[in-house]
C-alpha positions as CSV (number, residue, x, y, z in Angstrom):
1,X,12.9,-59.7,-21.9
2,X,13.0,-60.3,-18.2
3,X,10.5,-58.9,-15.7
4,X,13.4,-56.8,-14.3
5,X,14.1,-55.3,-17.8
6,X,10.4,-54.5,-18.2
7,X,10.3,-52.8,-14.8
8,X,13.4,-50.7,-15.7
9,X,11.9,-49.7,-19.0
10,X,8.6,-48.7,-17.4
11,X,10.5,-46.6,-14.8
12,X,12.5,-44.9,-17.5
13,X,9.4,-44.1,-19.4
14,X,7.8,-42.7,-16.3
15,X,10.8,-40.6,-15.5
16,X,10.9,-39.2,-19.0
17,X,7.2,-38.4,-18.9
18,X,7.8,-36.6,-15.6
19,X,10.6,-34.5,-17.0
20,X,8.5,-33.7,-20.1
21,X,5.7,-32.5,-17.8
22,X,8.1,-30.3,-15.8
23,X,9.6,-28.9,-19.0
24,X,6.1,-28.1,-20.3
25,X,5.2,-26.3,-17.0
26,X,8.4,-24.3,-17.2
27,X,7.7,-23.3,-20.8
28,X,4.2,-22.1,-19.8
29,X,5.6,-20.2,-16.9
30,X,8.4,-18.6,-18.9
31,X,6.4,-17.8,-22.0
32,X,2.8,-17.5,-20.8
33,X,1.2,-14.1,-21.1
34,X,-1.6,-14.5,-18.6
35,X,-1.6,-12.9,-15.1
36,X,-0.8,-16.2,-13.4
37,X,2.2,-16.9,-15.6
38,X,3.4,-13.4,-14.9
39,X,3.1,-14.0,-11.2
40,X,5.0,-17.2,-11.5
41,X,7.7,-15.6,-13.5
42,X,7.9,-12.8,-10.9
43,X,8.2,-15.5,-8.2
44,X,10.9,-17.4,-10.0
45,X,12.8,-14.2,-10.9
46,X,12.5,-12.8,-7.3
47,X,13.6,-16.1,-5.9
48,X,16.6,-16.2,-8.2
49,X,17.6,-12.7,-7.4
50,X,17.1,-13.3,-3.7
51,X,19.3,-16.4,-3.9
52,X,22.1,-14.4,-5.5
53,X,21.5,-11.5,-3.2
54,X,21.5,-13.7,-0.1
55,X,24.9,-15.1,-1.2
56,X,26.3,-11.6,-1.9
57,X,24.9,-10.2,1.4
58,X,26.3,-13.2,3.4
59,X,29.7,-13.0,1.9
60,X,29.9,-9.2,2.1
61,X,28.9,-9.3,5.8
62,X,31.6,-11.9,6.5
63,X,34.2,-9.7,4.8
64,X,33.0,-6.6,6.7
65,X,33.0,-8.5,10.0
66,X,36.5,-9.8,9.5
67,X,37.7,-6.4,8.3
68,X,36.1,-4.3,11.0
69,X,36.1,-6.6,14.1
70,X,33.3,-7.4,16.4
71,X,32.8,-3.9,18.0
72,X,32.9,-1.7,14.9
73,X,30.9,-4.3,12.9
74,X,28.2,-4.4,15.5
75,X,28.1,-0.6,15.7
76,X,27.7,-0.3,11.9
77,X,25.0,-3.0,11.7
78,X,23.0,-1.3,14.4
79,X,23.1,2.1,12.7
80,X,22.4,0.7,9.3
81,X,19.4,-1.3,10.5
82,X,18.0,1.8,12.1
83,X,18.5,3.7,8.8
84,X,16.7,1.1,6.8
85,X,13.9,1.0,9.3
86,X,13.4,4.7,9.4
87,X,13.7,5.1,5.7
88,X,11.1,2.5,5.0
89,X,8.7,3.9,7.6
90,X,9.1,7.3,6.0
91,X,7.2,6.0,2.9
92,X,4.1,6.0,5.1
93,X,2.8,3.0,3.3
94,X,3.0,4.5,-0.2
95,X,5.6,2.0,-1.4
96,X,2.9,-0.7,-1.0
97,X,0.0,1.5,-1.9
98,X,1.5,1.6,-5.4
99,X,1.2,-2.2,-5.6
100,X,-2.4,-2.0,-4.4
101,X,-3.6,0.5,-7.0
102,X,-1.3,0.2,-10.1
103,X,-2.6,-3.2,-11.3
104,X,-6.2,-2.0,-10.9
105,X,-5.4,1.1,-12.9
106,X,-3.5,-0.9,-15.5
107,X,-6.5,-3.2,-16.1
108,X,-8.7,-0.1,-16.5
109,X,-6.2,1.6,-18.9
110,X,-6.0,4.6,-16.5
111,X,-2.5,5.8,-17.5
112,X,-3.0,9.3,-16.1
113,X,-3.8,7.8,-12.7
114,X,-0.7,5.6,-12.9
115,X,1.5,8.6,-13.7
116,X,0.0,10.6,-10.9
117,X,0.3,7.7,-8.4
118,X,4.0,7.0,-9.1
119,X,5.2,10.6,-9.1
120,X,3.2,11.3,-5.9
121,X,4.5,8.3,-4.1
122,X,8.1,9.3,-4.9
123,X,7.8,12.9,-3.9
124,X,5.7,12.3,-0.8
125,X,8.0,9.6,0.6
126,X,11.2,11.6,0.0
127,X,9.7,14.7,1.6
128,X,8.7,12.7,4.7
129,X,12.1,11.1,4.9
130,X,13.8,14.5,4.7
131,X,11.6,15.7,7.6
132,X,12.5,12.7,9.6
133,X,16.2,13.4,8.9
134,X,15.8,17.0,10.0
135,X,14.2,15.9,13.3
136,X,17.1,13.5,13.7
137,X,19.6,16.3,13.3
138,X,17.8,18.4,15.9
139,X,17.8,15.4,18.3
140,X,21.5,14.8,17.8
141,X,22.2,18.4,18.5
142,X,20.3,18.6,21.8
143,X,20.7,15.0,23.0
144,X,24.1,14.1,21.6
145,X,25.8,14.3,25.1
146,X,23.4,11.5,26.3
147,X,24.4,9.1,23.5
148,X,27.5,7.0,23.6
149,X,30.1,9.0,21.7
150,X,30.9,6.2,19.2
151,X,27.3,6.3,17.9
152,X,27.1,10.0,17.1
153,X,29.0,10.3,13.8
154,X,27.6,7.1,12.3
155,X,24.1,8.3,13.2
156,X,24.8,11.8,11.8
157,X,25.9,10.2,8.4
158,X,22.8,7.9,8.4
159,X,20.5,10.9,8.5
160,X,21.5,11.8,4.9
161,X,20.7,8.3,3.7
162,X,17.0,8.4,4.7
163,X,15.6,10.1,1.5
164,X,17.4,7.6,-0.8
165,X,16.2,4.6,1.3
166,X,12.6,5.9,0.9
167,X,13.1,6.5,-2.8
168,X,14.5,3.0,-3.3
169,X,11.6,1.4,-1.4
170,X,9.0,3.2,-3.5
171,X,10.7,2.3,-6.8
172,X,10.8,-1.3,-5.6
173,X,7.1,-1.2,-5.1
174,X,6.6,0.2,-8.7
175,X,8.7,-2.7,-10.1
176,X,6.8,-5.3,-8.1
177,X,3.4,-3.8,-9.2
178,X,4.5,-4.2,-12.8
179,X,6.1,-7.6,-12.4
180,X,9.6,-6.1,-13.2
181,X,11.8,-8.2,-10.9
182,X,15.1,-6.9,-12.2
183,X,14.1,-3.2,-11.9
184,X,12.5,-3.9,-8.5
185,X,15.0,-6.0,-6.7
186,X,18.4,-5.9,-8.4
187,X,19.5,-2.3,-7.4
188,X,18.8,-2.9,-3.6
189,X,19.7,-6.5,-3.2
190,X,22.5,-7.1,-5.6
191,X,24.1,-3.8,-6.8
192,X,24.0,-1.9,-3.5
193,X,25.7,-4.5,-1.2
194,X,28.4,-5.0,-3.9
195,X,29.1,-1.3,-4.1
196,X,29.2,-1.0,-0.3
197,X,31.8,-3.7,-0.1
198,X,33.7,-2.2,-3.1
199,X,33.8,1.3,-1.6
200,X,34.7,0.0,1.9
201,X,37.6,-2.1,0.6
202,X,38.8,0.8,-1.5
203,X,38.6,3.2,1.5
204,X,40.7,0.8,3.6
205,X,43.1,0.2,0.7
206,X,43.7,4.0,0.6
207,X,44.5,4.2,4.3
208,X,41.1,4.9,6.0
209,X,40.5,3.0,9.2
210,X,38.0,0.1,9.0
211,X,35.5,1.7,11.3
212,X,31.7,2.1,11.4
213,X,32.2,5.7,10.3
214,X,34.1,4.6,7.1
215,X,31.4,1.9,6.5
216,X,28.6,4.5,6.7
217,X,30.4,6.8,4.2
218,X,30.8,3.8,1.8
219,X,27.1,3.0,2.3
220,X,26.0,6.5,1.6
221,X,27.9,6.5,-1.7
222,X,26.5,3.1,-2.7
223,X,23.0,4.1,-1.7
224,X,22.9,7.4,-3.8
225,X,24.3,5.6,-6.9
226,X,21.8,2.8,-6.8
227,X,18.7,4.9,-5.9
228,X,19.4,7.6,-8.5
229,X,20.2,5.0,-11.2
230,X,17.1,3.0,-10.4
231,X,15.0,6.2,-10.5
232,X,16.2,7.1,-14.0
233,X,15.5,3.5,-15.2
234,X,12.0,3.1,-13.6
235,X,10.8,6.6,-14.7
236,X,11.8,5.9,-18.3
237,X,10.1,2.5,-18.3
238,X,6.9,3.8,-16.8
239,X,6.9,6.6,-19.4
240,X,7.1,4.0,-22.2
241,X,4.5,1.6,-20.8
242,X,1.9,4.2,-19.6
243,X,2.1,7.2,-22.0
244,X,-0.1,10.1,-20.8
245,X,0.1,13.8,-21.2
246,X,-1.5,14.4,-17.9
247,X,-1.3,13.1,-14.3
248,X,-4.4,12.5,-12.3
249,X,-3.8,12.7,-8.6
250,X,-6.3,11.1,-6.1
251,X,-4.2,11.8,-3.0
252,X,-7.0,11.6,-0.5
253,X,-8.0,8.1,-1.6
254,X,-4.4,6.9,-1.8
255,X,-3.6,8.3,1.6
256,X,-6.6,6.7,3.2
257,X,-5.4,3.3,2.0
258,X,-1.7,4.1,2.7
259,X,-2.1,4.9,6.4
260,X,-3.4,1.5,7.4
261,X,-0.8,-0.1,5.2
262,X,1.8,2.1,6.9
263,X,0.8,0.7,10.3
264,X,0.8,-2.8,8.9
265,X,4.2,-2.4,7.2
266,X,5.5,-0.4,10.1
267,X,4.6,-3.0,12.7
268,X,5.8,-5.8,10.3
269,X,9.1,-4.0,9.7
270,X,9.6,-3.4,13.4
271,X,8.9,-7.0,14.0
272,X,11.5,-8.0,11.4
273,X,14.2,-5.6,12.6
274,X,13.3,-5.1,16.2
275,X,15.6,-7.8,17.4
276,X,18.8,-6.1,16.2
277,X,17.6,-2.7,17.4
278,X,16.8,-3.9,20.9
279,X,20.1,-5.7,21.2
280,X,21.7,-2.4,20.4
281,X,19.8,-0.7,23.2
282,X,20.3,-3.4,25.9
283,X,23.7,-4.9,25.0
284,X,27.1,-3.6,23.6
285,X,28.0,-3.6,19.9
286,X,29.9,-6.9,20.2
287,X,26.7,-8.7,21.1
288,X,24.9,-6.9,18.3
289,X,27.6,-8.3,15.9
290,X,27.0,-11.9,17.1
291,X,23.3,-11.7,17.0
292,X,23.3,-10.0,13.6
293,X,25.6,-12.7,12.2
294,X,23.1,-15.3,13.4
295,X,20.1,-13.4,12.0
296,X,21.9,-12.8,8.7
297,X,22.7,-16.6,8.5
298,X,19.0,-17.4,9.0
299,X,18.1,-14.8,6.4
300,X,19.3,-17.5,3.9
301,X,15.9,-19.1,4.8
302,X,13.8,-16.0,5.2
303,X,14.4,-14.8,1.6
304,X,12.1,-17.5,0.3
305,X,9.2,-15.9,2.1
306,X,10.2,-12.5,0.7
307,X,10.4,-13.8,-2.8
308,X,7.0,-15.3,-2.7
309,X,5.5,-12.1,-1.2
310,X,7.1,-10.0,-3.9
311,X,5.4,-12.1,-6.6
312,X,2.1,-12.7,-4.9
313,X,1.0,-9.2,-3.8
314,X,0.1,-7.8,-7.2
315,X,-1.6,-11.1,-8.1
316,X,-3.8,-11.0,-5.0
317,X,-4.9,-7.5,-5.9
318,X,-5.7,-8.5,-9.5
319,X,-7.8,-11.6,-8.5
320,X,-9.7,-9.6,-5.8
321,X,-10.4,-6.8,-8.3
322,X,-11.8,-9.4,-10.7
323,X,-14.0,-10.9,-8.0
324,X,-12.6,-14.4,-8.5
325,X,-12.7,-15.6,-4.9
326,X,-12.1,-19.3,-5.8
327,X,-8.9,-18.6,-7.6
328,X,-7.8,-16.2,-5.0
329,X,-8.1,-18.9,-2.3
330,X,-6.3,-21.4,-4.5
331,X,-3.5,-19.0,-5.3
332,X,-3.1,-18.0,-1.7
333,X,-2.7,-21.6,-0.7
334,X,-0.2,-22.2,-3.5
335,X,1.8,-19.2,-2.3
336,X,1.9,-20.7,1.2
337,X,3.3,-23.9,-0.3
338,X,5.8,-21.9,-2.3
339,X,6.9,-20.3,1.0
340,X,7.0,-23.2,3.4
341,X,8.6,-26.2,1.8
342,X,11.7,-24.5,0.3
343,X,12.1,-22.7,3.7
344,X,12.0,-26.0,5.5
345,X,14.6,-27.5,3.2
346,X,17.0,-24.6,3.3
347,X,16.5,-24.2,7.1
348,X,17.6,-27.7,7.8
349,X,20.6,-27.2,5.6
350,X,21.5,-24.0,7.4
351,X,21.3,-25.8,10.8
352,X,23.6,-28.6,9.6
353,X,26.2,-26.1,8.4
354,X,25.5,-23.4,11.0
355,X,28.7,-23.6,13.0
356,X,30.8,-23.5,9.8
357,X,28.8,-20.6,8.4
358,X,29.1,-18.6,11.6
359,X,32.9,-19.3,11.9
360,X,33.4,-17.5,8.6
361,X,32.5,-14.3,10.4
362,X,35.2,-15.0,13.0
363,X,35.7,-17.5,15.9
364,X,33.7,-15.4,18.4
365,X,30.6,-15.6,16.2
366,X,30.2,-19.4,16.7
367,X,28.6,-18.5,20.1
368,X,25.5,-17.6,18.2
369,X,24.9,-21.1,16.8
370,X,22.1,-22.0,19.3
371,X,20.2,-18.9,18.2
372,X,19.8,-20.4,14.7
373,X,17.5,-23.2,15.8
374,X,15.4,-20.8,17.9
375,X,14.9,-18.4,15.1
376,X,14.1,-21.1,12.6
377,X,11.0,-22.1,14.6
378,X,9.5,-18.7,14.1
379,X,10.5,-18.5,10.4
380,X,8.9,-21.8,9.6
381,X,5.7,-20.8,11.5
382,X,5.5,-17.7,9.4
383,X,6.3,-19.4,6.2
384,X,3.6,-22.0,6.8
385,X,0.9,-19.5,5.9
386,X,2.8,-17.6,3.2
387,X,2.3,-13.9,2.6
388,X,-0.9,-13.8,4.7
389,X,-0.5,-10.1,5.6
390,X,-0.1,-9.2,1.9
391,X,-3.4,-11.0,1.1
392,X,-5.3,-9.1,3.8
393,X,-3.8,-5.8,2.6
394,X,-4.6,-6.4,-1.1
395,X,-8.2,-7.2,-0.4
396,X,-8.8,-4.1,1.8
397,X,-8.5,-5.6,5.2
398,X,-5.5,-3.5,6.3
399,X,-7.0,-2.6,9.6
400,X,-7.1,-6.2,10.8
401,X,-3.4,-6.5,10.0
402,X,-2.7,-3.4,12.0
403,X,-4.3,-5.0,15.1
404,X,-2.4,-8.3,14.5
405,X,1.0,-6.6,14.1
406,X,0.5,-4.1,16.9
407,X,-0.3,-7.0,19.2
408,X,2.7,-9.1,17.9
409,X,5.0,-6.2,18.4
410,X,3.7,-5.8,22.0
411,X,4.3,-9.5,22.5
412,X,7.8,-9.1,21.1
413,X,8.6,-6.1,23.3
414,X,7.2,-7.7,26.4
415,X,9.2,-10.9,25.8
416,X,12.4,-9.0,25.1
417,X,12.1,-6.8,28.2
418,X,11.4,-9.9,30.3
419,X,13.9,-12.3,28.9
420,X,17.0,-10.2,27.9
421,X,18.0,-9.4,31.5
422,X,18.0,-13.1,32.3
423,X,19.0,-14.8,29.1
424,X,20.8,-12.2,27.0
425,X,21.0,-13.1,23.3
426,X,18.9,-16.2,23.9
427,X,16.2,-14.0,25.3
428,X,16.2,-11.9,22.1
429,X,15.9,-15.0,19.9
430,X,13.1,-16.5,21.9
431,X,11.2,-13.2,21.9
432,X,11.6,-12.8,18.1
433,X,10.6,-16.4,17.3
434,X,7.7,-16.3,19.8
435,X,6.4,-13.1,18.1
436,X,6.5,-14.7,14.7
437,X,4.6,-17.8,15.9
438,X,1.9,-15.5,17.4
439,X,1.8,-13.5,14.1
440,X,1.3,-16.7,12.0
441,X,-1.5,-18.0,14.3
442,X,-3.3,-14.7,14.4
443,X,-3.1,-14.2,10.6
444,X,-4.4,-17.7,10.0
445,X,-7.4,-17.2,12.2
446,X,-8.2,-13.8,10.9
447,X,-8.0,-14.9,7.2
448,X,-10.2,-17.8,7.9
449,X,-12.8,-15.8,9.6
450,X,-12.7,-12.8,7.2
451,X,-12.2,-14.4,3.8
452,X,-13.2,-18.0,4.5
453,X,-9.8,-19.3,3.4
454,X,-8.1,-21.9,5.5
455,X,-4.6,-20.6,4.6
456,X,-1.9,-23.1,5.1
457,X,0.9,-24.8,3.3
458,X,-0.6,-28.1,4.3
459,X,-4.0,-27.5,2.7
460,X,-4.0,-29.6,-0.5
461,X,-7.7,-29.6,-1.5
462,X,-8.9,-27.0,-4.0
463,X,-10.9,-24.1,-2.7
464,X,-14.6,-24.3,-3.2
465,X,-17.0,-21.6,-2.1
466,X,-20.6,-21.9,-1.0
467,X,-23.3,-19.3,-1.5
468,X,-21.8,-17.1,1.3
469,X,-18.4,-17.1,-0.2
470,X,-16.9,-19.5,2.4
471,X,-14.4,-22.2,1.5
């Protein structure tokens, strides 16, 4: 046997050993019963669902853009983003508070508290959303003449979607808290966009005009079907997993935790969606359409971060409740790596194919290609520290997150107001990306000073704590 043959044989053996190791890890992840295996399954499942949902959302938005045209599509996306934003804020933090408390109650076997928490979160969030909708109706009645006429009817229809958006967000939180990825994510991210597209196509097929008004009616129908269906499924599953004849309600304690989370999630959600909203206020719907297409294309990268956050939040809470600071630091750094490296790979692919992807929306949308590179800078900065805000929230440091996101939102607003008049859509992209970079740096510094964790995707050494709990 020649030296070359021996070298080839050695490489084949090493390759087979690597594949056996990967297979062994997958078996542990898929079949393991411990908390870390459940978190990894949640991450893999969430990632898979988000891959499918990103493809569905991307294709459906292309179809809607081509069906409706720039103006009507931009009008619809502006109103729909506003609806999602207000519906989420109407939860007042309870959709994340469920994730904070439910794993702790589960470990303690406190089924009555779980039943009380889940029912209270649903009822409270829907009540607040209904109140926000009522305020919106009053505002449309008295201020309707000051709003561009083409916004009025879509906004009116959007008001009736708010309670269902809030209900869906709370049920997603329940699914995430229990590591039920299908129940948590499938209704919102797969079934709903498919139904919106189906109802919109059906409406146009039966002679209705392809306008924002028709799109909002289709969205309402899809939203009620998915939220009610998810409600029935989640309630039944909670009843089977946590049987209890009574419900114990600790509203004061939950509310005290929920309010800081509300500010954290609110500022974070505003940061995530503020770009589309401010484009709608400053520029016309056609510009909204171009920017939204660019942002939706970059969402193919951002869903990695979301998937990791969906899996990691409950695990952060469990490790903190167990007092295992070393494993908490190790898992947090692992989550950052899960977030950054796939985001980098997908981001580069999106940039390479960016013009082609944008052209699918229509020829006019290719003008948004330079925005992709600008937005990617901010996304990668945020991905480099993983779900840092979720870590702070789950360990009881919500107020620090509030300060970070309030400041980041102020930075975003200030940059937008300064840059949009001079640079238009480029100004919005620079402001959005700049705010994400600021957010990442601020979170990294805060986590290091507060928890002693140097949170970064580039930290490869295992976490070790000294007597003061510093890593």
